[in-house]
C-alpha positions as CSV (number, residue, x, y, z in Angstrom):
1,M,-12.9,15.8,21.5
2,R,-12.0,12.3,20.8
3,R,-14.7,12.3,18.0
4,A,-13.6,15.7,16.4
5,A,-9.5,13.5,16.2
6,A,-10.5,10.8,14.5
7,T,-12.5,12.5,11.9
8,A,-9.5,14.4,11.0
9,Q,-7.6,11.3,10.9
10,L,-9.7,9.7,8.6
11,A,-10.8,12.7,6.8
12,A,-7.0,13.8,6.1
13,P,-5.5,10.8,4.2
14,V,-9.2,10.7,2.3
15,L,-8.9,14.4,1.0
16,L,-5.4,14.0,0.0
17,V,-6.2,11.1,-2.5
18,V,-9.3,13.6,-3.4
19,L,-7.0,15.6,-4.0
20,A,-4.8,13.4,-5.9
21,A,-7.7,11.9,-8.0
22,L,-9.1,15.6,-8.8
23,F,-5.7,16.9,-9.9
24,G,-4.8,13.9,-12.1
25,A,-8.6,14.3,-13.7
26,V,-7.7,17.9,-15.4
27,V,-3.7,17.4,-16.5
28,S,-3.2,15.7,-19.7
29,S,-3.9,12.0,-20.5
30,S,-0.2,11.1,-20.8
31,S,0.0,12.5,-17.3
32,Q,-3.2,11.2,-16.0
33,T,-1.6,7.2,-15.9
34,Y,0.7,8.7,-13.1
35,F,-1.7,10.2,-11.0
36,I,-3.6,6.7,-11.7
37,N,-0.3,4.6,-10.7
38,A,0.2,6.4,-7.8
39,L,-3.4,6.3,-6.4
40,V,-3.1,2.5,-6.6
41,M,-0.1,2.6,-4.7
42,V,-1.4,4.1,-1.9
43,S,-3.8,1.0,-1.9
44,I,-1.2,-1.3,-1.4
45,V,1.3,0.5,1.2
46,V,-2.3,0.8,2.9
47,A,-2.5,-2.9,3.1
48,L,1.2,-3.0,4.1
49,Y,1.0,-0.7,6.5
50,I,-2.1,-2.3,8.3
51,F,0.4,-5.5,9.2
52,V,3.5,-4.0,9.6
53,G,2.4,-0.2,10.9
54,N,0.1,-2.0,13.3
55,S,2.5,-5.3,14.6
56,G,5.9,-3.7,14.3
57,V,6.8,-7.1,11.9
58,V,8.2,-6.3,8.6
59,S,7.1,-8.1,5.7
60,F,8.7,-8.9,2.3
61,G,6.3,-10.7,1.1
62,H,2.9,-8.5,1.1
63,I,3.6,-8.1,-3.0
64,S,2.8,-12.1,-3.4
65,F,-0.9,-11.1,-1.9
66,V,-0.9,-8.1,-4.9
67,A,0.9,-10.5,-7.4
68,L,-2.0,-13.7,-6.5
69,G,-5.0,-10.9,-6.7
70,A,-3.5,-9.5,-10.5
71,W,-3.4,-13.0,-11.4
72,T,-7.0,-13.6,-10.3
73,A,-9.0,-10.9,-11.5
74,G,-6.6,-11.1,-14.6
75,V,-7.2,-14.0,-15.8
76,L,-11.6,-14.2,-14.4
77,S,-12.0,-11.4,-16.1
78,V,-9.9,-11.6,-19.6
79,P,-12.9,-12.8,-22.2
80,A,-13.4,-16.6,-22.7
81,S,-13.0,-16.8,-26.4
82,E,-9.9,-14.9,-25.9
83,K,-7.8,-17.1,-23.3
84,P,-7.2,-20.2,-25.6
85,A,-5.0,-18.1,-27.9
86,I,-3.5,-15.7,-24.8
87,M,-3.3,-18.4,-21.9
88,P,-3.1,-22.2,-23.8
89,N,-2.5,-24.1,-20.7
90,L,-5.4,-22.7,-18.8
91,A,-7.2,-24.6,-16.3
92,G,-10.5,-25.8,-17.8
93,F,-12.8,-23.9,-15.1
94,L,-10.6,-20.9,-15.3
95,R,-10.5,-21.2,-19.3
96,H,-14.0,-21.0,-19.7
97,T,-15.2,-18.4,-16.7
98,T,-15.6,-14.9,-17.3
99,V,-16.3,-12.6,-14.5
100,G,-17.1,-9.0,-14.7
101,N,-14.9,-5.9,-12.8
102,V,-16.4,-5.6,-9.4
103,P,-16.9,-9.9,-9.1
104,S,-13.2,-9.7,-10.3
105,L,-11.8,-7.3,-7.3
106,A,-13.9,-9.0,-5.1
107,L,-12.6,-12.4,-5.3
108,A,-8.9,-10.9,-5.9
109,A,-9.9,-10.1,-2.2
110,G,-11.1,-13.4,-1.0
111,V,-8.1,-15.3,-2.8
112,G,-5.3,-12.6,-1.1
113,A,-7.0,-13.5,2.3
114,I,-6.9,-16.8,1.8
115,F,-3.8,-17.4,0.9
116,A,-2.2,-14.9,3.9
117,F,-4.4,-16.9,6.0
118,A,-2.7,-20.6,5.1
119,V,0.7,-18.6,5.6
120,G,0.0,-17.1,8.3
121,L,-0.7,-20.0,10.4
122,A,2.9,-21.0,10.7
123,L,4.4,-17.4,10.1
124,M,2.8,-15.5,12.8
125,R,5.0,-17.3,15.3
126,L,7.6,-15.7,13.9
127,S,9.5,-12.2,14.9
128,G,12.4,-9.8,13.6
129,L,14.1,-11.0,11.1
130,A,13.2,-14.5,10.9
131,A,9.8,-13.2,10.6
132,G,11.4,-10.8,7.5
133,I,13.6,-13.9,5.5
134,A,10.1,-16.7,6.1
135,T,7.7,-13.7,4.2
136,F,10.2,-13.3,1.7
137,G,10.4,-16.9,1.4
138,V,6.9,-17.3,0.5
139,L,7.6,-14.3,-2.1
140,E,9.7,-16.0,-3.8
141,I,7.5,-19.6,-3.8
142,V,4.4,-16.9,-5.7
143,H,6.7,-16.0,-7.9
144,N,8.0,-19.2,-9.1
145,V,4.8,-20.3,-9.4
146,L,2.8,-17.7,-11.1
147,R,6.0,-17.6,-13.5
148,Y,6.5,-20.9,-14.7
149,Y,2.8,-22.7,-14.2
150,E,0.9,-22.0,-17.3
151,K,-2.0,-23.4,-15.3
152,I,-3.1,-20.8,-13.6
153,G,-1.7,-17.5,-15.3
154,P,0.0,-16.2,-18.7
155,G,3.2,-17.7,-16.9
156,L,6.5,-15.7,-18.6
157,N,4.3,-13.9,-20.9
158,T,2.4,-10.4,-19.8
159,F,-1.4,-10.0,-19.1
160,S,-2.8,-8.8,-22.3
161,S,-6.7,-8.3,-23.2
162,V,-7.7,-7.6,-19.5
163,P,-10.2,-4.8,-19.5
164,E,-8.4,-1.7,-18.7
165,T,-10.9,-0.3,-16.4
166,T,-8.7,1.1,-13.8
167,G,-9.1,5.0,-14.4
168,I,-9.0,7.7,-12.1
169,R,-12.3,7.2,-10.5
170,Q,-11.9,4.0,-9.7
171,A,-8.5,4.1,-8.5
172,A,-9.3,7.2,-6.2
173,I,-12.7,4.8,-4.9
174,A,-10.0,2.2,-4.3
175,A,-7.7,4.0,-2.4
176,V,-10.3,5.3,-0.1
177,L,-11.9,2.1,0.3
178,A,-8.5,0.7,1.3
179,I,-8.0,3.6,3.8
180,C,-11.6,3.1,5.5
181,V,-11.1,-0.5,5.6
182,A,-7.6,0.0,7.7
183,F,-8.8,3.5,9.6
184,A,-11.8,0.9,10.9
185,Y,-9.3,-2.1,12.0
186,Q,-7.0,0.6,14.0
187,R,-9.1,2.5,15.8
188,S,-11.2,-1.3,16.7
189,R,-10.1,-3.2,19.9
190,Y,-8.4,-5.6,17.7
191,G,-6.2,-3.0,16.0
192,R,-5.6,-1.9,19.6
193,M,-4.5,-4.7,21.1
194,L,-2.2,-5.5,18.4
195,R,-0.5,-1.8,18.8
196,A,-0.3,-3.2,22.7
197,T,1.8,-5.8,21.1
198,R,4.2,-4.0,19.4
199,E,5.1,-1.7,22.0
200,D,5.7,-4.1,25.0
201,P,5.2,-8.4,23.9
202,A,5.8,-9.2,27.4
203,A,2.9,-6.9,29.1
204,A,0.3,-7.4,26.2
205,S,0.6,-11.0,27.0
206,A,0.4,-10.8,30.6
207,S,-2.7,-8.8,29.9
208,G,-4.1,-11.7,28.3
209,I,-3.4,-10.7,25.1
210,S,-2.5,-13.7,21.8
211,I,0.8,-12.2,20.1
212,Y,-0.4,-14.7,17.7
213,R,-3.9,-14.3,17.0
214,Q,-4.0,-10.4,16.5
215,R,-1.0,-10.8,14.2
216,L,-3.2,-13.3,12.0
217,V,-6.0,-11.2,12.0
218,A,-4.0,-8.4,11.0
219,F,-1.9,-10.2,8.1
220,V,-5.5,-11.9,7.0
221,L,-6.9,-8.3,6.3
222,S,-3.7,-6.6,5.0
223,G,-4.0,-10.0,2.5
224,A,-7.0,-9.0,1.2
225,V,-6.7,-5.2,0.6
226,A,-3.2,-6.3,-1.2
227,G,-5.2,-8.7,-3.1
228,F,-7.7,-6.0,-4.1
229,A,-5.0,-3.8,-5.1
230,G,-3.5,-6.1,-7.7
231,G,-6.9,-6.6,-9.0
232,I,-7.0,-2.8,-9.1
233,Y,-3.9,-3.1,-10.6
234,V,-3.8,-5.3,-13.5
235,H,-7.0,-3.5,-15.0
236,L,-4.4,-0.5,-15.4
237,L,-1.9,-1.8,-17.1
238,P,-0.5,-5.4,-18.7
239,L,1.7,-6.7,-16.0
240,N,4.1,-9.7,-15.5
241,T,5.8,-11.5,-12.4
242,E,8.3,-9.4,-13.2
243,S,6.1,-6.0,-12.9
244,L,4.7,-7.6,-9.4
245,Y,8.3,-8.8,-7.5
246,L,11.4,-6.8,-6.4
247,D,11.1,-3.8,-7.6
248,L,7.4,-3.5,-5.9
249,T,8.3,-4.4,-2.8
250,F,11.1,-2.4,-2.6
251,I,9.6,0.7,-3.8
252,T,6.4,0.4,-1.4
253,L,8.4,-0.6,1.7
254,A,10.5,3.0,1.2
255,M,7.0,4.7,0.5
256,L,5.7,3.0,4.3
257,V,9.6,4.1,5.8
258,I,9.7,7.3,4.3
259,G,5.9,8.6,5.1
260,G,5.8,7.3,8.5
261,S,5.4,3.1,8.5
262,S,3.5,3.6,12.0
263,S,0.8,5.7,11.2
264,L,-2.1,5.9,8.3
265,W,-1.3,9.2,7.4
266,G,2.5,8.3,6.9
267,A,1.1,5.6,5.0
268,V,-0.5,7.9,2.3
269,V,2.0,10.8,2.3
270,G,4.2,8.4,1.7
271,A,2.8,6.9,-1.1
272,L,1.9,9.8,-2.6
273,A,5.0,12.0,-2.1
274,V,7.4,8.6,-3.9
275,S,5.7,8.8,-6.4
276,A,5.4,12.1,-7.6
277,L,9.3,11.6,-6.8
278,D,9.5,8.4,-8.8
279,S,7.1,9.6,-12.2
280,F,9.7,12.9,-12.1
281,L,12.6,10.4,-12.4
282,A,11.1,7.8,-14.5
283,E,10.9,10.8,-16.9
284,A,14.2,12.1,-16.4
285,E,15.7,9.2,-17.6
286,N,13.3,9.1,-21.2
287,G,14.7,13.1,-21.2
288,L,12.9,15.4,-19.8
289,K,12.5,19.3,-20.5
290,L,12.7,21.7,-17.9
291,L,11.9,25.1,-18.3
292,G,11.5,24.8,-22.0
293,W,15.1,25.2,-23.0
294,F,17.0,22.9,-20.3
295,T,16.9,18.4,-20.9
296,L,17.4,16.9,-17.6
297,D,18.4,13.1,-19.2
298,L,19.6,11.4,-16.2
299,P,21.2,7.5,-17.0
300,A,18.6,4.7,-15.9
301,G,18.4,3.4,-13.0
302,T,19.0,6.7,-11.4
303,R,15.1,5.7,-9.7
304,V,16.1,3.0,-7.6
305,V,19.7,4.7,-6.4
306,V,17.7,8.3,-5.3
307,E,14.7,6.1,-3.8
308,G,17.5,4.0,-2.0
309,A,19.3,6.8,-0.5
310,L,16.5,8.7,0.2
311,M,15.0,6.1,2.6
312,A,18.9,5.9,4.1
313,A,18.7,9.1,4.9
314,I,15.2,9.3,6.2
315,L,16.2,6.6,8.1
316,I,18.8,8.4,9.6
317,I,17.6,11.7,10.0
318,K,14.0,11.6,10.9
319,P,13.8,7.1,11.7
320,S,9.9,8.0,12.1
321,G,9.2,9.2,9.0
322,I,8.5,12.5,7.6
323,T,5.1,12.5,9.4
324,G,6.9,11.5,12.7
325,G,4.7,7.8,12.7
326,R,1.9,10.1,14.1
327,E,-1.6,10.8,12.6
328,F,-2.8,13.5,10.9
329,S,-4.1,16.1,14.3
330,L,-5.7,19.5,14.2
331,P,-4.5,22.1,16.4
332,R,-5.7,22.7,19.6
333,W,-6.6,25.7,21.1
334,R,-6.6,26.7,24.5
335,R,-9.4,28.7,26.3
336,P,-7.8,31.2,28.6
337,D,-8.6,30.3,32.2
338,R,-10.8,32.7,34.2
339,N,-9.7,32.4,37.3
340,S,-6.0,32.9,36.5
341,P,-4.2,35.5,37.3
342,A,-3.6,38.2,34.5
343,P,-0.2,39.0,33.3
344,A,1.9,42.0,35.3
345,S,2.0,44.6,33.4
346,P,5.4,46.3,32.7
347,S,5.1,48.8,35.3
348,E,4.3,46.5,38.2
349,T,6.9,44.1,36.8
350,A,9.8,46.9,36.9
């Protein structure tokens, strides 16, 4: 029974991703971009869930790992012959080094993990508001370094000449891989210990669980998945520092909260649902024809307003998210007990 339940908890989000990929493969090329972007968002939100969902500590700085992953994969995958024209101030070893798609993603994950470990050594001793503010400070530092330090990237310019290898298949595979990593972690003893610290820190400490160590493990793993997602993202479309900053921080947190921050199922559902809404509102801001005769033309910025209002409404009405913060489960069918007395007939009741 437990094995069947665990299988359902993994199969449900994977199947949802596969269905989104299959549907995205048959739509027009212009609409397919929205599906690919939604699948990339799944990877980012799942990375956020690995730490936030299991620890209960809100992080505003995870997009810094995504940005570092994007910069790593982007800089290393641009052909060496084109780097002097695009990034003339690039450091020597970066200027002459070019790797393929898969190695760039692996290196992006590695950089995300290393940086998460470096900052986590200090930050994982914090909790509550202090931890949130500290992670936001990390985001600010990374954003400004990537924006103005041109020895490691294009600086203020947008990445160009990065091979656009992230299609519907690669985005789906990346999302499934992120889901599998998150599922394996939450089912491991480390994931169970971290959730114990989330539910009752005092009891967990009394049981010999190191809150600091368990948070650091989750933070590093989350940083690796976020860096990997950043590599997938930069191979999808040209990015700049503003693309990997506050807007992305807000939208991914909204996805996690709306779906249900304490479950992997909620993270995937929230990412896909909010991505669909975001894509619809983006089209509506540019003028969207409905039913062939009615044009919906929303003012710029409507997306942020609607998504912010939706997140506030979810927090007020159902704080645990649309999935209730629970994993997907199959309905249970109870077998009738042969020893239990049969229900009385109407005549006997009378």
